C-alpha positions in Angstrom: -0.1 -59.9 66.9 3.5 -58.9 66.6 4.2 -62.0 64.5 1.3 -61.2 62.3 2.6 -57.7 61.6 6.1 -59.1 60.9 4.6 -61.5 58.3 2.6 -58.7 56.7 5.7 -56.5 56.7 7.8 -59.3 55.2 5.2 -60.0 52.6 5.1 -56.3 51.6 8.9 -56.1 51.4 8.9 -59.3 49.2 6.2 -58.0 46.9 8.0 -54.7 46.5 11.3 -56.4 45.8 9.6 -58.6 43.3 8.1 -55.6 41.5 11.5 -53.9 41.3 13.1 -57.1 40.0 10.3 -57.6 37.5 10.7 -54.0 36.3 14.5 -54.2 36.1 14.4 -57.6 34.3 11.6 -56.4 32.0 13.3 -53.2 31.1 16.7 -55.0 30.7 15.0 -57.6 28.5 13.5 -54.9 26.3 16.9 -53.1 26.0 18.6 -56.4 25.3 16.0 -57.3 22.6 16.5 -54.0 20.9 20.3 -54.3 21.1 20.1 -57.8 19.7 17.8 -56.6 16.9 20.2 -53.9 15.9 23.3 -56.0 16.1 21.9 -58.9 14.2 20.1 -56.9 11.5 22.4 -56.7 8.5 20.1 -54.8 6.3 18.0 -55.9 3.4 19.5 -57.7 0.5 19.3 -56.1 -2.9 18.7 -58.6 -5.6 19.2 -58.4 -9.4 16.4 -56.5 -11.3 15.2 -54.5 -8.2 13.2 -51.3 -8.4 14.0 -48.5 -5.9 10.7 -47.2 -4.5 10.6 -43.6 -3.5 7.4 -42.8 -1.5 6.5 -39.2 -2.4 4.9 -38.6 1.0 8.4 -38.9 2.5 9.4 -35.8 4.4 12.9 -34.7 3.5 14.8 -32.6 6.0 18.5 -31.6 6.4 18.8 -33.5 9.6 17.1 -36.5 11.1 14.5 -35.4 13.7 14.6 -36.9 17.2 13.1 -40.4 17.6 10.6 -41.5 20.1 9.8 -44.8 21.9 6.6 -45.2 19.8 8.7 -45.0 16.6 11.2 -47.5 17.9 8.5 -50.1 18.7 6.4 -49.3 15.6 6.6 -51.5 12.5 6.2 -48.4 10.4 9.5 -46.7 9.4 10.1 -43.1 10.3 8.6 -41.1 7.5 11.5 -38.6 7.4 14.9 -39.0 5.7 17.7 -36.5 5.3 18.4 -34.8 2.0 21.9 -36.3 1.7 20.4 -39.8 2.3 18.1 -39.3 -0.6 20.7 -37.9 -2.9 23.3 -40.5 -2.0 20.7 -43.3 -2.4 19.7 -42.1 -5.9 23.3 -41.6 -7.0 24.3 -45.1 -5.6 21.3 -46.6 -7.5 22.5 -45.0 -10.7 25.8 -46.9 -10.5 24.2 -50.1 -9.0 23.6 -52.8 -11.8 21.0 -54.5 -9.5 18.7 -51.4 -9.6 16.9 -51.2 -12.9 14.4 -48.4 -12.2 13.0 -45.9 -9.7 9.3 -46.0 -8.9 7.9 -42.6 -7.7 5.0 -43.8 -5.6 2.4 -41.1 -5.0 -0.4 -43.2 -3.5 -0.1 -41.6 -0.1 -0.5 -37.9 1.0 1.4 -35.4 -1.1 4.8 -33.9 -0.4 5.3 -30.9 1.9 8.9 -30.4 0.9 10.2 -27.0 -0.3 11.0 -26.3 -3.9 14.8 -25.9 -3.2 14.8 -29.4 -1.7 12.8 -30.8 -4.6 15.2 -29.2 -7.0 18.2 -31.1 -5.6 16.2 -34.4 -5.6 15.1 -33.8 -9.2 18.6 -33.2 -10.4 19.7 -36.5 -8.8 16.8 -38.2 -10.7 17.8 -36.5 -13.9 21.3 -38.0 -13.5 19.7 -41.4 -12.8 17.7 -41.2 -16.0 20.7 -39.9 -18.0 22.5 -43.1 -17.1 19.9 -45.0 -19.1 17.7 -46.2 -16.3 13.9 -45.9 -16.1 11.8 -43.7 -13.8 8.1 -44.6 -13.4 5.7 -42.3 -11.6 2.3 -43.2 -10.4 -0.1 -40.8 -8.6 -3.7 -40.1 -7.8 -4.1 -36.4 -6.8 -1.1 -34.5 -8.0 -0.1 -31.1 -6.6 2.3 -28.7 -8.3 5.1 -29.7 -5.9 4.6 -33.4 -6.7 4.4 -32.8 -10.4 7.6 -30.6 -10.3 9.3 -33.8 -9.1 7.5 -36.5 -11.1 7.6 -34.7 -14.4 11.2 -36.1 -14.7 9.8 -39.6 -15.2 10.1 -41.6 -18.4 6.5 -42.9 -17.8 4.0 -40.9 -15.8 0.8 -42.7 -14.9 -2.4 -41.2 -13.3 -5.3 -43.1 -11.6 -8.6 -42.8 -13.5 -10.1 -41.1 -10.4 -7.2 -38.7 -10.1 -6.4 -35.2 -11.1 -3.4 -32.8 -11.7 -3.4 -29.4 -10.1 -2.0 -26.7 -12.4 -3.4 -23.5 -10.9 -0.3 -21.5 -9.9 1.3 -20.7 -6.6 -0.1 -18.6 -3.7 0.9 -17.4 -0.3 -1.8 -16.6 2.2 -0.4 -15.0 5.4 -2.4 -15.0 8.6 -3.1 -11.6 10.3 -3.9 -11.2 14.0 -3.9 -7.5 14.4 -7.7 -7.1 14.7 -8.0 -10.0 17.1 -5.3 -8.5 19.4 -7.1 -5.2 19.2 -10.5 -6.8 20.1 -9.1 -8.6 23.1 -7.0 -5.7 24.3 -3.5 -6.9 23.6 -1.3 -4.0 22.7 1.4 -4.3 20.0 4.2 -1.7 19.3 6.9 -2.1 16.7 10.4 -0.8 16.2 12.0 -1.9 12.9 14.2 -0.9 10.0 13.4 -1.8 6.4 10.2 -1.1 4.5 10.1 -4.8 3.4 10.7 -6.1 6.9 7.2 -7.6 7.1 7.6 -10.1 10.0 5.7 -7.7 12.2 2.8 -7.2 9.9 0.6 -10.1 11.2 0.4 -8.2 14.5 0.0 -4.7 13.2 -2.0 -4.9 10.0 -5.2 -6.6 8.7 -3.6 -7.2 5.3 -0.3 -7.1 3.3 1.5 -3.8 3.0 2.3 -2.8 -0.7 6.0 -3.6 -0.1 5.3 -7.0 1.3 2.9 -7.8 -1.5 5.5 -6.8 -4.0 8.2 -9.0 -2.6 5.9 -12.0 -2.3 4.7 -11.6 -5.8 8.3 -11.4 -7.1 9.3 -14.5 -5.2 6.2 -16.5 -6.4 6.9 -15.4 -9.9 10.4 -16.8 -9.8 9.3 -20.1 -8.3 6.4 -20.4 -10.8 8.7 -19.5 -13.7 11.1 -22.3 -12.7 8.1 -24.7 -12.5 6.9 -23.8 -16.0 10.4 -24.0 -17.5 11.2 -27.3 -15.8 8.0 -29.0 -16.9 8.3 -27.6 -20.4 11.8 -29.1 -20.7 10.8 -32.5 -19.4 7.4 -32.9 -20.9 7.7 -30.8 -24.0 4.6 -28.9 -23.0 5.0 -25.1 -23.8 5.1 -22.9 -20.8 2.4 -20.7 -22.3 0.1 -23.7 -22.5 0.8 -24.5 -18.8 0.0 -20.9 -17.9 -3.2 -21.1 -19.9 -4.2 -24.2 -17.9 -3.5 -22.3 -14.6 -5.6 -19.3 -15.7 -8.5 -21.2 -17.2 -8.7 -24.8 -15.8 -6.8 -25.1 -12.5 -7.4 -28.8 -12.3 -7.1 -31.3 -15.1 -8.8 -34.7 -15.1 -6.7 -37.7 -16.2 -7.8 -37.7 -19.9 -7.2 -33.9 -20.2 -3.7 -34.4 -18.6 -2.9 -37.2 -21.0 -4.1 -35.3 -24.1 -2.1 -32.3 -23.0 1.0 -34.4 -22.6 1.4 -34.0 -18.9 1.1 -37.8 -18.3 1.6 -40.9 -20.4 -1.0 -43.3 -19.2 -4.3 -43.5 -17.3 -4.3 -46.7 -15.3 -5.0 -48.3 -11.9 -2.3 -49.3 -9.5 -2.8 -53.0 -10.2 -2.0 -52.3 -13.9 1.2 -50.6 -12.8 2.0 -53.5 -10.5 1.8 -56.0 -13.3 4.2 -53.9 -15.4 6.7 -53.7 -12.5 6.4 -57.5 -12.0 7.3 -58.0 -15.6 10.2 -55.7 -15.3 11.6 -57.3 -12.1 10.0 -60.7 -11.6 7.6 -61.6 -8.8 8.4 -61.5 -5.1 6.4 -62.7 -2.2 5.9 -60.3 0.7 3.7 -61.4 3.6 1.8 -63.8 1.4 1.2 -61.2 -1.4 2.8 -61.4 -4.8 4.5 -58.1 -5.7 7.5 -56.8 -7.7 11.1 -57.0 -6.6 11.7 -53.8 -4.7 13.5 -51.9 -2.0 12.3 -48.6 -0.4 14.7 -45.7 -0.5 15.5 -45.3 3.2 16.3 -49.0 3.4 18.5 -48.9 0.3 20.4 -45.8 1.6 22.0 -48.1 4.2 22.0 -51.4 2.5 24.9 -53.4 1.1 27.4 -50.7 0.5 30.2 -52.3 -1.5 33.9 -51.7 -0.8 34.1 -49.7 -4.0 31.3 -47.4 -2.7 33.0 -46.8 0.6 35.1 -43.7 0.9 37.5 -43.5 3.8 40.1 -40.8 4.5 41.7 -39.0 7.4 40.8 -35.7 5.6 37.3 -34.8 6.7 34.9 -32.3 5.2 32.5 -31.4 8.0 28.9 -30.6 7.0 27.4 -28.6 9.9 23.6 -28.3 9.8 22.0 -25.1 11.0 18.3 -26.0 10.8 15.4 -24.1 12.6 14.9 -20.8 14.2 17.9 -19.0 15.7 17.4 -18.5 19.4 19.6 -17.3 22.3 21.1 -19.8 24.7 21.2 -23.6 24.1 17.9 -23.8 22.2 15.6 -26.8 21.7 16.5 -29.9 19.6 15.0 -28.4 16.4 16.3 -24.9 17.0 19.7 -23.2 16.4 20.8 -22.3 19.9 23.5 -19.6 19.6 25.6 -20.9 22.5 25.3 -24.5 21.5 26.0 -23.9 17.8 29.0 -21.7 18.6 30.5 -24.6 20.7 30.1 -26.9 17.7 32.0 -24.4 15.5 34.8 -24.2 18.0 35.1 -28.0 18.1 35.4 -28.1 14.3 38.1 -25.4 14.4 40.1 -27.5 16.9 39.6 -30.8 15.0 42.8 -31.3 13.0 41.2 -34.0 10.8 38.5 -31.5 9.6 40.1 -29.7 6.6 37.0 -27.7 5.5 33.5 -27.0 6.6 30.2 -26.8 4.7 27.7 -24.7 6.7 24.3 -25.9 5.6 21.6 -23.3 6.5 17.9 -23.9 6.6 16.6 -21.2 8.8 14.3 -18.2 8.7 16.5 -16.4 11.2 15.6 -15.2 14.7 17.6 -13.7 17.5 20.0 -11.0 16.3 22.3 -11.6 19.3 22.5 -15.3 18.7 23.1 -14.7 15.0 26.1 -12.5 15.9 27.5 -15.1 18.4 27.3 -17.7 15.7 28.8 -15.5 13.0 31.8 -14.6 15.1 32.7 -18.3 15.5 32.2 -18.8 11.7 34.6 -16.0 11.1 37.2 -17.4 13.5 36.8 -20.9 11.9 37.3 -19.4 8.4 40.7 -18.0 9.5 41.9 -21.6 9.7 39.8 -23.6 7.3 37.6 -22.9 4.2 33.9 -22.4 5.1 31.4 -22.9 2.3 27.8 -22.0 2.9 25.0 -24.1 1.4 21.5 -22.7 1.6 18.5 -25.0 1.7 14.8 -24.0 1.3 15.3 -20.8 3.3 18.3 -19.0 4.6 17.1 -15.5 5.4 17.5 -12.7 7.9 19.5 -14.2 10.8 20.1 -17.1 8.4 21.8 -14.8 6.0 23.6 -13.0 8.8 25.5 -16.1 9.7 26.0 -16.9 6.0 28.1 -13.8 5.6 31.0 -15.5 7.4 31.5 -18.1 4.6 34.2 -18.0 1.8 31.5 -18.7 -0.7 27.7 -19.0 -0.7 25.7 -21.6 -2.7 21.9 -21.5 -3.1 19.3 -23.2 -5.2 17.4 -20.9 -7.6 14.2 -21.4 -5.5 15.9 -20.8 -2.1 14.3 -18.0 -0.1 17.1 -15.7 1.2 18.0 -12.0 1.9 15.5 -10.3 4.3 18.3 -8.1 5.5 16.4 -6.2 8.2 15.8 -5.9 11.9 12.7 -5.5 14.1 11.6 -5.5 17.7 8.0 -6.6 18.6 6.7 -5.1 21.9 3.5 -6.6 23.4 1.7 -5.2 26.4 -1.3 -6.6 28.4 -2.6 -3.4 30.0 -6.0 -3.2 28.3 -6.9 -6.9 28.5 -5.8 -7.0 32.1 -7.7 -3.8 33.1 -10.8 -5.1 31.4 -10.7 -8.1 33.7 -10.0 -6.2 36.9 -6.2 -6.6 36.9 -3.9 -3.7 37.4 -0.3 -2.9 38.3 1.5 -0.2 40.2 5.3 0.5 40.2 8.0 1.9 42.4 11.3 2.7 40.6 14.6 4.4 41.2 14.9 5.9 37.7 12.4 7.1 35.1 13.3 4.3 32.6 13.7 1.5 35.2 10.6 -0.3 33.9 11.6 0.1 30.2 11.2 -3.7 29.6 7.7 -4.1 31.2 4.8 -5.7 29.3 2.2 -4.2 31.6 1.8 -0.9 29.7 2.5 0.6 26.3 5.9 2.2 25.6 6.2 6.0 25.7 7.5 7.9 22.7 10.8 8.4 24.5 11.1 4.6 25.2 10.2 3.8 21.6 12.9 6.2 20.4 15.5 4.4 22.6 14.5 1.0 21.3 14.5 2.4 17.7 18.1 3.5 18.2 19.1 0.0 19.2 17.3 -1.4 16.1 19.0 1.1 13.9 22.4 0.3 15.3 22.0 -3.4 14.7 20.6 -2.8 11.2 23.7 -0.7 10.4 25.9 -3.5 11.8 24.0 -6.0 9.5 24.7 -3.8 6.5 28.4 -3.5 7.3 28.7 -7.2 7.6 27.0 -7.8 4.3 29.1 -5.1 2.6 32.4 -6.5 3.8 31.4 -10.1 3.1 30.1 -9.5 -0.4 32.7 -6.8 -1.3 29.9 -4.2 -2.0 29.6 -0.5 -1.2 27.3 -0.1 1.9 25.0 2.1 -0.1 24.4 -0.7 -2.6 23.7 -3.2 0.2 21.2 -0.7 1.6 19.4 -0.6 -1.7 18.9 -4.4 -1.8 18.3 -4.8 1.9 15.3 -3.1 3.6 14.2 -6.5 4.8 13.4 -7.6 1.3 13.2 -11.3 0.5 14.9 -12.6 -2.7 14.9 -15.9 -4.5 18.2 -17.7 -4.9 18.3 -16.8 -8.6 17.7 -13.1 -8.0 20.1 -13.2 -5.0 22.9 -14.3 -7.3 22.1 -11.6 -9.8 22.4 -8.9 -7.1 25.5 -10.4 -5.5 24.1 -11.9 -2.3 24.9 -15.4 -3.5 28.0 -16.7 -5.4 26.7 -19.8 -7.2 23.5 -21.7 -7.9 23.9 -25.3 -6.7 23.0 -27.8 -4.0 24.7 -29.3 -1.0 26.9 -31.7 -3.1 28.2 -28.7 -5.2 29.1 -27.0 -1.9 30.9 -30.0 -0.6 32.9 -30.3 -3.8 33.8 -26.6 -3.5 35.0 -27.2 0.0 37.3 -30.0 -1.2 38.7 -27.8 -3.9 39.4 -24.9 -1.6 41.1 -27.2 0.9 43.2 -28.7 -2.0 42.1 -32.2 -1.1 41.8 -33.7 -4.6 39.8 -37.0 -4.2 41.3 -37.8 -0.7 38.5 -36.8 1.6 35.2 -38.0 3.2 32.2 -36.3 4.6 31.3 -36.2 8.3 28.0 -34.7 9.5 27.6 -32.5 12.6 26.3 -32.1 15.2 27.6 -35.6 15.7 25.0 -38.4 16.0 24.6 -39.8 19.4 26.0 -43.3 20.2 23.6 -46.2 20.0 23.4 -46.4 23.8 22.5 -42.7 24.1 20.1 -42.9 21.2 18.4 -46.0 22.7 18.1 -44.3 26.1 16.7 -41.1 24.4 14.2 -43.2 22.5 13.1 -45.1 25.5 12.7 -42.0 27.6 11.7 -39.6 24.8 8.3 -37.9 24.8 5.9 -39.6 22.6 4.7 -37.5 19.7 1.1 -38.3 18.7 0.9 -39.2 15.1 -2.1 -37.6 13.5 -3.4 -37.9 10.0 -3.3 -34.8 7.8 -6.7 -33.1 7.7 -8.1 -31.5 4.5 -10.9 -29.8 6.4 -10.3 -26.0 5.6 -11.3 -24.9 9.1 -9.0 -27.3 10.8 -6.2 -26.3 8.4 -6.6 -22.6 9.3 -6.7 -23.3 13.1 -3.5 -25.3 12.7 -1.9 -22.3 11.0 -3.1 -20.1 13.9 -1.5 -22.5 16.4 1.8 -22.5 14.4 1.8 -18.7 14.4 1.5 -18.5 18.1 4.1 -21.2 18.7 6.6 -19.1 16.8 6.4 -16.5 19.5 8.1 -18.9 21.8 11.3 -18.6 19.8 11.5 -14.8 20.4 14.0 -14.9 23.3 16.7 -12.4 22.2 18.0 -10.6 25.3 17.6 -7.3 23.6 14.3 -8.1 22.1 15.7 -7.5 18.5 15.3 -10.0 15.7 16.3 -10.6 12.1 13.6 -13.0 10.9 11.5 -13.8 7.9 7.7 -13.2 7.9 6.4 -15.7 10.4 5.6 -19.1 9.0 5.5 -17.9 5.4 4.1 -20.8 3.4 3.7 -21.2 -0.3 0.9 -23.4 -1.8 
């Protein structure tokens, strides 16, 4: 019996050891295969007469989002590229004799990129076209955002079953006040600024007059830029485009061609034949296609020695993308403590001669914004700091921008929103309705000031309002000093109001209209670097080993197709609205933030 048990025990130990060995070898093998693939991959070869393909469904962000294991093992490339990768690839293609044209491919879902981002990409495409190279655009269902970009093309082609949307822009905020009231969730607000509308989804069933006014002004600026841009490229009068928006909304292919918005109506196979004639045929997985390279691949392929720029003088581009939160923050948030540490590193790095602070943020925690601003100011004492605003740099995003030597924005950037608010929820009614109650024992009358189990008293609201007022006054002081304005003037243009980049320049909140490349050049000029400099991006990318480990252990994000079902779209908006509440972690409960999830369509 004893021998039998020993054999069983030995067998179990052997099996267990075998499983461990299998797992280790299997995992090691996977890692080695991935390493080998990376080390041996030299990138695609660019042949003569190649077309650079720009998939219009590509999501363009300031920074590359975190990768997951599913993306590593997938044959599909990550559908997100950074703005600087796009701009650099287009500018590199402009000088590359092997690239004869750019193909703007709109066969997939439409773009969700902001107008400020699209403006920078469009300007790069204009430079490409000015160099004498062709741009061909093909699409099926074209939104205003897509057409804003593709109207730059020499030849614009629309599928016979397609359409072009020309019906103007709209913003449709979601309001939850009545739902909160129905279910017994109490909401109280302390704020400064009649335009500080971030609290309105929780306190009103509709837009306030002030909020309606600022949204209308912003949309008018964006729409005006759209009309003027299309008029310039397609020679279609802005008045005619406005007439289409007021009377038609959607143009079928023949209407669009007759109006001059497109050049041809054709199927993709017709376009494919034209591209083959331009480049020659290539075989790809048994199919005959045209000689091509997609934009993300080209961005890292075959950089010649002449295109490489190496210098000990570094211009650091530091990305501030996402909501501003206290503490370390998540990967796609701007954690005040974590970001402040990055700024201190740049200050101590002797090779970094200037810094471009790229802001793409709706704001957030007032405390975290001040922590970041302080480090920006200390950095500026030693090195030039140039601010570059992306699609949005408002509220807390503008707060941290005040530390820069100079502020750049695109005309369609959303900025300003100089205001402060506190949002106070309580669960008393919904809890009492379900048999839940609280009692309290305290050593002072205000000991439970921070509780969410009951509404705040008038005295408590007054205390919190004083705090909000103090921080608002601090905000005004910082803007007045930064922009060299009287505080009274700042107060007139503040009040939480949102401005377009174009209007922000007119009223003195922005120094210059321009994109990230213009900001980088300004940083070089202020640091007196001449042409002896190169760009480094921060936060620094992880090493390959760290990236591989992060990808292997990363949480898989389920990839879902975009839904056009209106009900599903509205539920997703509701989910996004509630998710935003998770970023409200300021220790004082005071925020400088844009209206939640403000989207323009």
